[in-house]
PDB file of N, CA, C and O in Angstrom:
ATOM      1  N   MET A   1     -68.405-103.582  -5.469  1.00  0.00           N
ATOM      2  CA  MET A   1     -67.876-104.562  -4.019  1.00  0.00           C
ATOM      3  C   MET A   1     -68.890-104.548  -3.490  1.00  0.00           C
ATOM      4  O   MET A   1     -68.801-105.141  -2.415  1.00  0.00           O
ATOM      5  N   ILE A   2     -70.370-103.969  -3.776  1.00  0.00           N
ATOM      6  CA  ILE A   2     -71.565-104.497  -2.902  1.00  0.00           C
ATOM      7  C   ILE A   2     -72.129-105.711  -3.153  1.00  0.00           C
ATOM      8  O   ILE A   2     -72.793-106.197  -2.238  1.00  0.00           O
ATOM      9  N   ASP A   3     -72.009-106.419  -4.339  1.00  0.00           N
ATOM     10  CA  ASP A   3     -72.812-106.948  -5.284  1.00  0.00           C
ATOM     11  C   ASP A   3     -72.384-108.453  -4.574  1.00  0.00           C
ATOM     12  O   ASP A   3     -71.785-109.346  -5.173  1.00  0.00           O
ATOM     13  N   ILE A   4     -72.896-108.513  -2.982  1.00  0.00           N
ATOM     14  CA  ILE A   4     -73.096-109.960  -2.145  1.00  0.00           C
ATOM     15  C   ILE A   4     -73.805-110.211  -1.542  1.00  0.00           C
ATOM     16  O   ILE A   4     -74.249-109.171  -1.055  1.00  0.00           O
ATOM     17  N   ASP A   5     -74.378-111.158  -1.124  1.00  0.00           N
ATOM     18  CA  ASP A   5     -75.655-111.178  -0.188  1.00  0.00           C
ATOM     19  C   ASP A   5     -75.804-110.228   0.967  1.00  0.00           C
ATOM     20  O   ASP A   5     -74.864-109.905   1.694  1.00  0.00           O
ATOM     21  N   GLU A   6     -76.992-109.815   1.090  1.00  0.00           N
ATOM     22  CA  GLU A   6     -77.197-108.859   2.120  1.00  0.00           C
ATOM     23  C   GLU A   6     -77.197-109.757   3.871  1.00  0.00           C
ATOM     24  O   GLU A   6     -76.630-109.578   4.948  1.00  0.00           O
ATOM     25  N   ASP A   7     -78.027-110.581   3.392  1.00  0.00           N
ATOM     26  CA  ASP A   7     -78.270-111.562   4.659  1.00  0.00           C
ATOM     27  C   ASP A   7     -77.201-112.463   4.755  1.00  0.00           C
ATOM     28  O   ASP A   7     -76.612-113.090   3.875  1.00  0.00           O
ATOM     29  N   ILE A   8     -77.047-112.423   5.984  1.00  0.00           N
ATOM     30  CA  ILE A   8     -75.973-113.149   6.896  1.00  0.00           C
ATOM     31  C   ILE A   8     -76.074-114.278   7.240  1.00  0.00           C
ATOM     32  O   ILE A   8     -76.952-114.355   8.099  1.00  0.00           O
ATOM     33  N   GLU A   9     -75.506-115.486   6.959  1.00  0.00           N
ATOM     34  CA  GLU A   9     -75.525-116.398   7.804  1.00  0.00           C
ATOM     35  C   GLU A   9     -74.571-116.786   8.999  1.00  0.00           C
ATOM     36  O   GLU A   9     -73.343-116.714   9.043  1.00  0.00           O
ATOM     37  N   ASP A  10     -75.538-117.251  10.032  1.00  0.00           N
ATOM     38  CA  ASP A  10     -75.295-117.538  11.546  1.00  0.00           C
ATOM     39  C   ASP A  10     -73.496-118.205  11.559  1.00  0.00           C
ATOM     40  O   ASP A  10     -72.677-117.963  12.445  1.00  0.00           O
ATOM     41  N   SER A  11     -73.273-118.998  10.412  1.00  0.00           N
ATOM     42  CA  SER A  11     -71.946-119.613  10.380  1.00  0.00           C
ATOM     43  C   SER A  11     -70.827-118.654   9.852  1.00  0.00           C
ATOM     44  O   SER A  11     -69.631-118.869  10.048  1.00  0.00           O
ATOM     45  N   TRP A  12     -71.294-117.627   9.199  1.00  0.00           N
ATOM     46  CA  TRP A  12     -70.112-116.664   9.200  1.00  0.00           C
ATOM     47  C   TRP A  12     -69.786-115.724  10.232  1.00  0.00           C
ATOM     48  O   TRP A  12     -68.730-115.131  10.453  1.00  0.00           O
ATOM     49  N   LEU A  13     -70.892-115.699  10.823  1.00  0.00           N
ATOM     50  CA  LEU A  13     -70.686-114.891  11.987  1.00  0.00           C
ATOM     51  C   LEU A  13     -69.976-115.449  13.145  1.00  0.00           C
ATOM     52  O   LEU A  13     -69.791-114.753  14.143  1.00  0.00           O
ATOM     53  N   THR A  14     -69.568-116.663  13.070  1.00  0.00           N
ATOM     54  CA  THR A  14     -68.713-117.191  14.483  1.00  0.00           C
ATOM     55  C   THR A  14     -68.302-118.419  13.837  1.00  0.00           C
ATOM     56  O   THR A  14     -68.803-119.527  14.025  1.00  0.00           O
ATOM     57  N   PRO A  15     -66.961-118.015  12.744  1.00  0.00           N
ATOM     58  CA  PRO A  15     -66.291-118.831  12.085  1.00  0.00           C
ATOM     59  C   PRO A  15     -65.441-119.853  12.959  1.00  0.00           C
ATOM     60  O   PRO A  15     -65.255-119.421  14.097  1.00  0.00           O
ATOM     61  N   PRO A  16     -64.815-121.241  12.684  1.00  0.00           N
ATOM     62  CA  PRO A  16     -64.065-122.142  13.861  1.00  0.00           C
ATOM     63  C   PRO A  16     -63.152-121.495  13.845  1.00  0.00           C
ATOM     64  O   PRO A  16     -63.022-120.639  12.970  1.00  0.00           O
ATOM     65  N   ASP A  17     -62.271-121.682  14.759  1.00  0.00           N
ATOM     66  CA  ASP A  17     -60.661-120.883  15.190  1.00  0.00           C
ATOM     67  C   ASP A  17     -59.914-121.566  13.973  1.00  0.00           C
ATOM     68  O   ASP A  17     -60.183-122.659  13.475  1.00  0.00           O
ATOM     69  N   GLY A  18     -58.894-120.663  13.596  1.00  0.00           N
ATOM     70  CA  GLY A  18     -58.277-120.860  12.462  1.00  0.00           C
ATOM     71  C   GLY A  18     -58.551-121.295  11.074  1.00  0.00           C
ATOM     72  O   GLY A  18     -57.818-121.962  10.344  1.00  0.00           O
ATOM     73  N   TYR A  19     -60.004-120.696  10.769  1.00  0.00           N
ATOM     74  CA  TYR A  19     -60.630-121.087   9.751  1.00  0.00           C
ATOM     75  C   TYR A  19     -59.718-120.175   8.364  1.00  0.00           C
ATOM     76  O   TYR A  19     -58.772-119.389   8.312  1.00  0.00           O
ATOM     77  N   ARG A  20     -60.493-120.719   7.547  1.00  0.00           N
ATOM     78  CA  ARG A  20     -59.547-120.416   6.252  1.00  0.00           C
ATOM     79  C   ARG A  20     -60.485-120.365   5.172  1.00  0.00           C
ATOM     80  O   ARG A  20     -60.905-121.517   5.073  1.00  0.00           O
ATOM     81  N   LEU A  21     -60.888-119.841   4.544  1.00  0.00           N
ATOM     82  CA  LEU A  21     -61.895-119.841   3.634  1.00  0.00           C
ATOM     83  C   LEU A  21     -60.469-120.603   2.207  1.00  0.00           C
ATOM     84  O   LEU A  21     -59.392-120.154   1.817  1.00  0.00           O
ATOM     85  N   GLN A  22     -61.043-121.527   1.957  1.00  0.00           N
ATOM     86  CA  GLN A  22     -60.369-122.789   0.910  1.00  0.00           C
ATOM     87  C   GLN A  22     -60.892-122.098  -0.902  1.00  0.00           C
ATOM     88  O   GLN A  22     -60.210-121.719  -1.854  1.00  0.00           O
ATOM     89  N   ASP A  23     -62.295-122.202  -0.697  1.00  0.00           N
ATOM     90  CA  ASP A  23     -62.187-121.841  -2.334  1.00  0.00           C
ATOM     91  C   ASP A  23     -63.395-120.490  -2.230  1.00  0.00           C
ATOM     92  O   ASP A  23     -64.530-120.519  -1.755  1.00  0.00           O
ATOM     93  N   GLU A  24     -62.750-119.513  -2.779  1.00  0.00           N
ATOM     94  CA  GLU A  24     -63.405-118.394  -3.252  1.00  0.00           C
ATOM     95  C   GLU A  24     -64.837-118.617  -3.815  1.00  0.00           C
ATOM     96  O   GLU A  24     -65.067-119.387  -4.748  1.00  0.00           O
ATOM     97  N   ASP A  25     -65.701-117.942  -3.226  1.00  0.00           N
ATOM     98  CA  ASP A  25     -67.040-118.229  -3.817  1.00  0.00           C
ATOM     99  C   ASP A  25     -67.056-117.018  -4.692  1.00  0.00           C
ATOM    100  O   ASP A  25     -66.106-116.238  -4.739  1.00  0.00           O
ATOM    101  N   GLU A  26     -68.495-116.832  -5.599  1.00  0.00           N
ATOM    102  CA  GLU A  26     -68.510-116.164  -6.420  1.00  0.00           C
ATOM    103  C   GLU A  26     -68.565-114.488  -5.962  1.00  0.00           C
ATOM    104  O   GLU A  26     -68.069-113.549  -6.586  1.00  0.00           O
ATOM    105  N   GLU A  27     -69.541-114.425  -4.316  1.00  0.00           N
ATOM    106  CA  GLU A  27     -69.169-113.242  -4.206  1.00  0.00           C
ATOM    107  C   GLU A  27     -68.026-112.408  -3.699  1.00  0.00           C
ATOM    108  O   GLU A  27     -67.885-111.201  -3.892  1.00  0.00           O
ATOM    109  N   GLN A  28     -67.180-113.256  -2.982  1.00  0.00           N
ATOM    110  CA  GLN A  28     -65.625-112.871  -2.753  1.00  0.00           C
ATOM    111  C   GLN A  28     -64.807-112.615  -4.162  1.00  0.00           C
ATOM    112  O   GLN A  28     -63.761-111.969  -4.231  1.00  0.00           O
ATOM    113  N   ASP A  29     -65.538-113.300  -5.374  1.00  0.00           N
ATOM    114  CA  ASP A  29     -65.016-112.947  -6.375  1.00  0.00           C
ATOM    115  C   ASP A  29     -64.923-111.337  -6.866  1.00  0.00           C
ATOM    116  O   ASP A  29     -63.953-110.637  -7.156  1.00  0.00           O
ATOM    117  N   ALA A  30     -66.002-111.135  -6.837  1.00  0.00           N
ATOM    118  CA  ALA A  30     -66.498-109.758  -6.638  1.00  0.00           C
ATOM    119  C   ALA A  30     -66.164-108.617  -5.772  1.00  0.00           C
ATOM    120  O   ALA A  30     -66.363-107.516  -6.287  1.00  0.00           O
ATOM    121  N   VAL A  31     -65.756-108.629  -4.711  1.00  0.00           N
ATOM    122  CA  VAL A  31     -64.894-107.849  -4.001  1.00  0.00           C
ATOM    123  C   VAL A  31     -63.517-108.103  -4.165  1.00  0.00           C
ATOM    124  O   VAL A  31     -62.770-107.126  -4.100  1.00  0.00           O
ATOM    125  N   ASN A  32     -62.985-109.320  -4.382  1.00  0.00           N
ATOM    126  CA  ASN A  32     -61.610-109.201  -5.321  1.00  0.00           C
ATOM    127  C   ASN A  32     -61.442-108.499  -6.471  1.00  0.00           C
ATOM    128  O   ASN A  32     -60.439-107.786  -6.509  1.00  0.00           O
ATOM    129  N   PHE A  33     -62.224-108.510  -7.508  1.00  0.00           N
ATOM    130  CA  PHE A  33     -62.167-107.783  -8.844  1.00  0.00           C
ATOM    131  C   PHE A  33     -62.247-106.461  -8.297  1.00  0.00           C
ATOM    132  O   PHE A  33     -61.338-105.768  -8.754  1.00  0.00           O
ATOM    133  N   GLY A  34     -63.137-105.717  -7.328  1.00  0.00           N
ATOM    134  CA  GLY A  34     -63.150-104.273  -6.996  1.00  0.00           C
ATOM    135  C   GLY A  34     -61.991-103.767  -6.529  1.00  0.00           C
ATOM    136  O   GLY A  34     -61.577-102.685  -6.945  1.00  0.00           O
ATOM    137  N   LYS A  35     -61.202-104.628  -5.432  1.00  0.00           N
ATOM    138  CA  LYS A  35     -59.941-104.770  -4.980  1.00  0.00           C
ATOM    139  C   LYS A  35     -59.122-104.006  -5.993  1.00  0.00           C
ATOM    140  O   LYS A  35     -58.793-102.829  -6.144  1.00  0.00           O
ATOM    141  N   ASP A  36     -58.858-105.550  -6.852  1.00  0.00           N
ATOM    142  CA  ASP A  36     -57.926-105.222  -8.072  1.00  0.00           C
ATOM    143  C   ASP A  36     -57.583-104.306  -8.692  1.00  0.00           C
ATOM    144  O   ASP A  36     -56.476-103.773  -8.762  1.00  0.00           O
ATOM    145  N   CYS A  37     -59.260-103.893  -9.559  1.00  0.00           N
ATOM    146  CA  CYS A  37     -59.703-102.685  -9.967  1.00  0.00           C
ATOM    147  C   CYS A  37     -58.955-101.382  -9.098  1.00  0.00           C
ATOM    148  O   CYS A  37     -58.047-100.701  -9.575  1.00  0.00           O
ATOM    149  N   ILE A  38     -59.372-101.246  -8.114  1.00  0.00           N
ATOM    150  CA  ILE A  38     -58.621-100.356  -7.128  1.00  0.00           C
ATOM    151  C   ILE A  38     -57.221 -99.888  -7.139  1.00  0.00           C
ATOM    152  O   ILE A  38     -56.752 -98.756  -7.260  1.00  0.00           O
ATOM    153  N   ASP A  39     -56.598-101.199  -6.961  1.00  0.00           N
ATOM    154  CA  ASP A  39     -55.004-101.292  -7.014  1.00  0.00           C
ATOM    155  C   ASP A  39     -53.925-100.797  -8.396  1.00  0.00           C
ATOM    156  O   ASP A  39     -52.738-100.472  -8.407  1.00  0.00           O
ATOM    157  N   ARG A  40     -55.190-100.946  -9.746  1.00  0.00           N
ATOM    158  CA  ARG A  40     -54.734-100.780 -10.957  1.00  0.00           C
ATOM    159  C   ARG A  40     -54.906 -99.387 -11.176  1.00  0.00           C
ATOM    160  O   ARG A  40     -53.855 -98.850 -11.530  1.00  0.00           O
ATOM    161  N   ILE A  41     -55.791 -98.693 -11.093  1.00  0.00           N
ATOM    162  CA  ILE A  41     -55.852 -97.349 -10.999  1.00  0.00           C
ATOM    163  C   ILE A  41     -54.875 -96.771 -10.025  1.00  0.00           C
ATOM    164  O   ILE A  41     -54.205 -95.882 -10.552  1.00  0.00           O
ATOM    165  N   VAL A  42     -54.571 -97.004  -8.716  1.00  0.00           N
ATOM    166  CA  VAL A  42     -53.551 -96.479  -8.169  1.00  0.00           C
ATOM    167  C   VAL A  42     -52.681 -96.840  -8.829  1.00  0.00           C
ATOM    168  O   VAL A  42     -52.012 -95.848  -9.115  1.00  0.00           O
ATOM    169  N   GLY A  43     -52.059 -98.170  -9.487  1.00  0.00           N
ATOM    170  CA  GLY A  43     -50.806 -97.918 -10.229  1.00  0.00           C
ATOM    171  C   GLY A  43     -50.555 -97.331 -11.101  1.00  0.00           C
ATOM    172  O   GLY A  43     -49.392 -97.098 -11.433  1.00  0.00           O
ATOM    173  N   SER A  44     -51.927 -96.787 -11.934  1.00  0.00           N
ATOM    174  CA  SER A  44     -51.287 -96.400 -13.221  1.00  0.00           C
ATOM    175  C   SER A  44     -51.488 -94.922 -13.149  1.00  0.00           C
ATOM    176  O   SER A  44     -50.690 -94.217 -13.767  1.00  0.00           O
ATOM    177  N   VAL A  45     -52.397 -94.401 -12.513  1.00  0.00           N
ATOM    178  CA  VAL A  45     -52.772 -93.047 -12.018  1.00  0.00           C
ATOM    179  C   VAL A  45     -51.500 -92.419 -11.240  1.00  0.00           C
ATOM    180  O   VAL A  45     -50.752 -91.521 -11.626  1.00  0.00           O
ATOM    181  N   GLY A  46     -51.478 -93.039 -10.216  1.00  0.00           N
ATOM    182  CA  GLY A  46     -50.310 -92.722  -8.820  1.00  0.00           C
ATOM    183  C   GLY A  46     -50.956 -92.381  -7.460  1.00  0.00           C
ATOM    184  O   GLY A  46     -52.100 -91.931  -7.402  1.00  0.00           O
ATOM    185  N   GLU A  47     -50.279 -92.580  -6.487  1.00  0.00           N
ATOM    186  CA  GLU A  47     -51.109 -92.819  -5.140  1.00  0.00           C
ATOM    187  C   GLU A  47     -51.381 -91.029  -4.958  1.00  0.00           C
ATOM    188  O   GLU A  47     -52.234 -90.807  -4.097  1.00  0.00           O
ATOM    189  N   GLY A  48     -50.898 -89.962  -5.509  1.00  0.00           N
ATOM    190  CA  GLY A  48     -50.748 -88.624  -5.329  1.00  0.00           C
ATOM    191  C   GLY A  48     -52.066 -88.092  -5.740  1.00  0.00           C
ATOM    192  O   GLY A  48     -52.490 -87.099  -5.149  1.00  0.00           O
ATOM    193  N   LYS A  49     -52.933 -88.768  -6.913  1.00  0.00           N
ATOM    194  CA  LYS A  49     -54.125 -88.282  -7.332  1.00  0.00           C
ATOM    195  C   LYS A  49     -54.860 -89.211  -6.699  1.00  0.00           C
ATOM    196  O   LYS A  49     -55.782 -88.844  -5.971  1.00  0.00           O
ATOM    197  N   THR A  50     -54.624 -90.310  -6.843  1.00  0.00           N
ATOM    198  CA  THR A  50     -56.299 -91.391  -6.739  1.00  0.00           C
ATOM    199  C   THR A  50     -56.183 -91.295  -4.621  1.00  0.00           C
ATOM    200  O   THR A  50     -57.131 -91.178  -3.844  1.00  0.00           O
ATOM    201  N   LEU A  51     -55.190 -91.366  -4.397  1.00  0.00           N
ATOM    202  CA  LEU A  51     -55.709 -91.626  -2.803  1.00  0.00           C
ATOM    203  C   LEU A  51     -56.477 -90.404  -2.127  1.00  0.00           C
ATOM    204  O   LEU A  51     -57.057 -90.621  -1.063  1.00  0.00           O
ATOM    205  N   PRO A  52     -56.509 -89.187  -2.666  1.00  0.00           N
ATOM    206  CA  PRO A  52     -57.391 -88.477  -1.851  1.00  0.00           C
ATOM    207  C   PRO A  52     -59.021 -88.738  -2.610  1.00  0.00           C
ATOM    208  O   PRO A  52     -60.089 -88.728  -1.996  1.00  0.00           O
ATOM    209  N   LEU A  53     -58.902 -88.882  -3.551  1.00  0.00           N
ATOM    210  CA  LEU A  53     -60.200 -89.385  -4.275  1.00  0.00           C
ATOM    211  C   LEU A  53     -60.884 -90.346  -3.512  1.00  0.00           C
ATOM    212  O   LEU A  53     -62.081 -90.265  -3.235  1.00  0.00           O
ATOM    213  N   LEU A  54     -59.996 -91.423  -3.107  1.00  0.00           N
ATOM    214  CA  LEU A  54     -60.399 -92.992  -2.873  1.00  0.00           C
ATOM    215  C   LEU A  54     -61.066 -92.584  -1.113  1.00  0.00           C
ATOM    216  O   LEU A  54     -61.990 -93.180  -0.560  1.00  0.00           O
ATOM    217  N   GLY A  55     -60.237 -91.380  -0.523  1.00  0.00           N
ATOM    218  CA  GLY A  55     -60.514 -91.226   0.661  1.00  0.00           C
ATOM    219  C   GLY A  55     -61.761 -90.651   0.665  1.00  0.00           C
ATOM    220  O   GLY A  55     -62.639 -91.170   1.355  1.00  0.00           O
ATOM    221  N   ILE A  56     -62.048 -89.431  -0.144  1.00  0.00           N
ATOM    222  CA  ILE A  56     -63.710 -88.972  -0.091  1.00  0.00           C
ATOM    223  C   ILE A  56     -64.805 -90.130  -0.655  1.00  0.00           C
ATOM    224  O   ILE A  56     -65.981 -90.028  -0.308  1.00  0.00           O
ATOM    225  N   LEU A  57     -64.344 -91.315  -1.601  1.00  0.00           N
ATOM    226  CA  LEU A  57     -65.540 -92.028  -1.712  1.00  0.00           C
ATOM    227  C   LEU A  57     -65.713 -93.099  -0.770  1.00  0.00           C
ATOM    228  O   LEU A  57     -66.831 -93.567  -0.557  1.00  0.00           O
ATOM    229  N   VAL A  58     -64.364 -93.646  -0.016  1.00  0.00           N
ATOM    230  CA  VAL A  58     -64.749 -94.553   1.121  1.00  0.00           C
ATOM    231  C   VAL A  58     -65.457 -93.498   2.359  1.00  0.00           C
ATOM    232  O   VAL A  58     -66.420 -93.832   3.048  1.00  0.00           O
ATOM    233  N   GLN A  59     -64.744 -92.172   2.455  1.00  0.00           N
ATOM    234  CA  GLN A  59     -65.511 -91.541   3.667  1.00  0.00           C
ATOM    235  C   GLN A  59     -67.655 -91.495   3.255  1.00  0.00           C
ATOM    236  O   GLN A  59     -68.645 -91.516   3.987  1.00  0.00           O
ATOM    237  N   ASN A  60     -67.469 -91.436   1.875  1.00  0.00           N
ATOM    238  CA  ASN A  60     -68.770 -90.882   1.709  1.00  0.00           C
ATOM    239  C   ASN A  60     -69.772 -92.720   1.785  1.00  0.00           C
ATOM    240  O   ASN A  60     -70.954 -92.757   2.127  1.00  0.00           O
ATOM    241  N   VAL A  61     -69.172 -93.695   1.494  1.00  0.00           N
ATOM    242  CA  VAL A  61     -69.903 -95.076   1.753  1.00  0.00           C
ATOM    243  C   VAL A  61     -69.826 -95.604   3.089  1.00  0.00           C
ATOM    244  O   VAL A  61     -70.628 -96.391   3.591  1.00  0.00           O
ATOM    245  N   MET A  62     -68.747 -95.085   3.655  1.00  0.00           N
ATOM    246  CA  MET A  62     -68.765 -95.390   5.398  1.00  0.00           C
ATOM    247  C   MET A  62     -69.865 -94.840   6.222  1.00  0.00           C
ATOM    248  O   MET A  62     -70.168 -95.223   7.352  1.00  0.00           O
ATOM    249  N   GLN A  63     -70.561 -93.684   5.378  1.00  0.00           N
ATOM    250  CA  GLN A  63     -71.526 -92.914   6.132  1.00  0.00           C
ATOM    251  C   GLN A  63     -72.961 -93.800   5.813  1.00  0.00           C
ATOM    252  O   GLN A  63     -73.882 -93.526   6.583  1.00  0.00           O
ATOM    253  N   ASN A  64     -73.170 -94.536   5.066  1.00  0.00           N
ATOM    254  CA  ASN A  64     -74.505 -95.756   4.995  1.00  0.00           C
ATOM    255  C   ASN A  64     -74.609 -96.402   5.719  1.00  0.00           C
ATOM    256  O   ASN A  64     -74.108 -97.512   5.536  1.00  0.00           O
ATOM    257  N   ASP A  65     -75.322 -96.131   6.998  1.00  0.00           N
ATOM    258  CA  ASP A  65     -76.109 -96.944   7.960  1.00  0.00           C
ATOM    259  C   ASP A  65     -77.023 -97.904   7.572  1.00  0.00           C
ATOM    260  O   ASP A  65     -77.082 -98.942   8.231  1.00  0.00           O
ATOM    261  N   SER A  66     -77.903 -97.705   6.414  1.00  0.00           N
ATOM    262  CA  SER A  66     -78.624 -98.411   6.218  1.00  0.00           C
ATOM    263  C   SER A  66     -78.320 -99.994   5.410  1.00  0.00           C
ATOM    264  O   SER A  66     -79.234-100.764   5.114  1.00  0.00           O
ATOM    265  N   ASP A  67     -77.157-100.210   5.199  1.00  0.00           N
ATOM    266  CA  ASP A  67     -76.401-101.574   4.416  1.00  0.00           C
ATOM    267  C   ASP A  67     -75.025-101.625   4.586  1.00  0.00           C
ATOM    268  O   ASP A  67     -74.059-101.017   4.126  1.00  0.00           O
ATOM    269  N   TRP A  68     -75.249-102.707   5.539  1.00  0.00           N
ATOM    270  CA  TRP A  68     -73.675-102.727   6.021  1.00  0.00           C
ATOM    271  C   TRP A  68     -72.553-103.107   4.900  1.00  0.00           C
ATOM    272  O   TRP A  68     -71.388-102.895   5.236  1.00  0.00           O
ATOM    273  N   ARG A  69     -72.801-103.678   3.528  1.00  0.00           N
ATOM    274  CA  ARG A  69     -72.076-103.843   2.709  1.00  0.00           C
ATOM    275  C   ARG A  69     -71.276-102.401   1.952  1.00  0.00           C
ATOM    276  O   ARG A  69     -70.279-102.295   1.238  1.00  0.00           O
ATOM    277  N   TYR A  70     -72.109-101.563   2.423  1.00  0.00           N
ATOM    278  CA  TYR A  70     -71.089-100.254   1.752  1.00  0.00           C
ATOM    279  C   TYR A  70     -69.880 -99.815   2.826  1.00  0.00           C
ATOM    280  O   TYR A  70     -68.948 -99.087   2.486  1.00  0.00           O
ATOM    281  N   LYS A  71     -70.041-100.390   4.235  1.00  0.00           N
ATOM    282  CA  LYS A  71     -69.102-100.288   5.208  1.00  0.00           C
ATOM    283  C   LYS A  71     -68.453-100.842   4.934  1.00  0.00           C
ATOM    284  O   LYS A  71     -67.367-100.282   5.079  1.00  0.00           O
ATOM    285  N   ASN A  72     -68.316-102.241   4.355  1.00  0.00           N
ATOM    286  CA  ASN A  72     -67.483-103.588   4.403  1.00  0.00           C
ATOM    287  C   ASN A  72     -66.807-103.195   2.532  1.00  0.00           C
ATOM    288  O   ASN A  72     -65.852-103.885   2.176  1.00  0.00           O
ATOM    289  N   ALA A  73     -67.122-102.588   1.949  1.00  0.00           N
ATOM    290  CA  ALA A  73     -66.998-102.458   0.373  1.00  0.00           C
ATOM    291  C   ALA A  73     -65.620-101.252   0.658  1.00  0.00           C
ATOM    292  O   ALA A  73     -64.602-101.374  -0.024  1.00  0.00           O
ATOM    293  N   GLY A  74     -65.729-100.062   1.768  1.00  0.00           N
ATOM    294  CA  GLY A  74     -65.052 -98.937   1.724  1.00  0.00           C
ATOM    295  C   GLY A  74     -63.745 -99.464   2.492  1.00  0.00           C
ATOM    296  O   GLY A  74     -62.570 -99.142   2.314  1.00  0.00           O
ATOM    297  N   LEU A  75     -64.356-100.447   3.478  1.00  0.00           N
ATOM    298  CA  LEU A  75     -62.877-101.188   4.278  1.00  0.00           C
ATOM    299  C   LEU A  75     -62.329-101.922   3.017  1.00  0.00           C
ATOM    300  O   LEU A  75     -61.151-101.662   2.768  1.00  0.00           O
ATOM    301  N   MET A  76     -62.848-102.642   2.317  1.00  0.00           N
ATOM    302  CA  MET A  76     -61.868-103.638   1.653  1.00  0.00           C
ATOM    303  C   MET A  76     -61.274-102.900   0.451  1.00  0.00           C
ATOM    304  O   MET A  76     -60.422-103.451  -0.246  1.00  0.00           O
ATOM    305  N   ALA A  77     -61.693-101.709   0.208  1.00  0.00           N
ATOM    306  CA  ALA A  77     -61.063-100.602  -0.482  1.00  0.00           C
ATOM    307  C   ALA A  77     -60.065-100.130  -0.200  1.00  0.00           C
ATOM    308  O   ALA A  77     -59.377 -99.686  -1.120  1.00  0.00           O
ATOM    309  N   LEU A  78     -59.686-100.054   0.880  1.00  0.00           N
ATOM    310  CA  LEU A  78     -58.491 -99.619   1.697  1.00  0.00           C
ATOM    311  C   LEU A  78     -57.523-100.766   1.928  1.00  0.00           C
ATOM    312  O   LEU A  78     -56.368-100.523   2.277  1.00  0.00           O
ATOM    313  N   SER A  79     -58.038-102.246   1.711  1.00  0.00           N
ATOM    314  CA  SER A  79     -57.508-102.836   2.309  1.00  0.00           C
ATOM    315  C   SER A  79     -56.205-103.216   1.678  1.00  0.00           C
ATOM    316  O   SER A  79     -55.417-103.946   2.280  1.00  0.00           O
TER     317      SER A  79
END
C-alpha cells in the first residue's frame, strides 16, 4: 500500500471543490488492492483475531516519520 509516488504534486494538495477522481490510476489500484486484501483476511479469519494484529501493524507504520506513505497506508488499512 506504499507503492505510490513519494512526491506530491501541488494539484493533489489543493483539489477543486467537489473534486472526485473519475479514473483510478495505477497507484490508487495498489492502495485498493491492499485494502481488499485486508478486508478478505478479516472476513476469512474473523475480526477477533485479525483486528488486534492489524492494530499493532497500523500503530507501527504510523510511527514512521520519515515517509508519509506509511502513515497513509496505516490510515487506509483502517478505512
